[in-house]
Structures are given as C-alpha cells and as structure tokens.
C-alpha positions, 0 to 999 in steps of 0.5 A: 041878638048881639054879635059875639066876640071870642077873646083873650085879654092879653093876645095883642090880636085880640087887643087891636080887635077890641080897640076898634069895636070899642072906637065903633061904639059897638057892643058885642057878647064878650066871650073870654076864651083860655087859649089852653083850654078853649070852649068847644062853642069857640072851636065850633065857630073857628077851628083854627082856634086862634083869637078874635073871632067874631060871629056875626049874623051868621058870618064868621070873622076869623082874622083881626084886621078883618075885625077891625075893618068890620067895626070901623066899616060900621062907625069910624067917628075918629076917621081911623080909616083915613089913608086906609092904604098907607095904614094897611102897609104898615101894618103888613110889616108889622104882621110880617117881619116885625112880628117874626123878630118879636115872636124870636125875641120873646121865645127865644128858647125855641130857636137857634139864635139868641134872643139879642139877634132878634131884639136887635132886628125888631129893633130896626123897625122901633127905630123907624117908628121913633124917627116917624113920630119925631115928625108927627104925633102919630105914624100917619100925621096928626091923629091917631089911624088904623095903623097906630091902633093895629101896631101898638099892641106888638110894640107893647109886647116887644116893650114888655119882653125887657122892659128896662132895655126898651126904656133905656133906648133913645126913642123918646118918641116912640116911648111917649106914644106907646105910654099915651096908649097905654094910659088912655080910657080906651085901653083901660076899657078893652083890658078889663079882666073878665073870667073865662067864659062857659056856656050857660054863663050870663051875657057880658057885653063889651066893651065898656068904659070901666076903671082898669083892673090889673 
C-alpha cells in the first residue's frame, strides 16, 4: 500500500512537502482536501486538521518540515540536506517572525495594525534574502538546499498579496529566484489541480511531471 499524502494545493506548507516528495522521487496516494470541508478520514488520521499530513506504515507525519525530512531521508538525489543546520536556522525564522508578518499583512482586517506595518516588517526579511542572493544563486550557495525549497512558497504568498508592490521593490535577485522556482517543471508538477478526495475515489498517485494547470 502506498503512503498517503493529505494535501491542499494552495497551502504553502503543503507545497513545500510536495516539493520534497517530488525531489525524492517518491510516489504517494494523493488525497486533495478542502480546508472548509475536511474529509472525516483526514481528521481521523490527524485531528488537528491542517495539511500536509503523510500516513506511512502506520506512522502519521503532521508537520510540513517533518514531511520534507522524511522524504529526503529516503532519497536526496539533489543533496538538499547539505548544510542542513543552516537551512533549519533560516526555516525557523521563516516559520516564525516572517510567517507572522505575512499572515498579518495578508489578513490585515483581523488585526489592529494596517497591512503596511506588517508588509514593512516582512520586507526586512525579503531584503535580507535579496542581499544573500546577490552573492550566490541560492540562499545557501551554488545549489538549492532545503532552505530554498521550504521558504519559496511563503515568498510566493507574500509576493502575491500585492504583486505590483512586490515587483516594484529593488530586489532583482529575489525576484529572479522566485521566478525561477515558479517557472520550474517541478513546481508545475506539484501544482496540478486535483478534485476533492472522497472515500471510494480511484487512487491518484502523485506527484508526476504533468503540464501546468491553472
């Protein structure tokens, strides 16, 4: 029986998990979840009800970074885990202060401060990324590492909150880095649209290299 991945296409946490699964060359049973209408089987596996979740050999993996490390621990042909500690340090900042700023920027109506306050806070991290990428093509050197692949879905989300503003910033290295990820075959493969999964549906094995949709 294949391992099962519960995922939601647009969630950046699920994106990073799918990227690692794809890079590892693994094929899982893909179950697409709607977060507003969660399948009972999904909630039975992971009552906290957030994606991604992998169910493999009786083990439930509920955190996106753990899914990445699980997949790459089986096969890491592109050496994403090189300099792992440096990657994890960058990801900790991304998942903490930067993600907080991103959420409050994107959903400013839920907070007292206006979106510009949180946009400017997040922009400090993005400016740091741009400065780093002015020295090397990737965040930790000459090749993509865990940090690049774990962080890029969140930079994408920040950029898409106000794309005209993002594109107008003096961050050419970051903008090129983001564009390269967005235009990659790997990103196209992990962003294929899939219908909501229901018990009894035919098994869908993913990810595979398929044309970009949507």
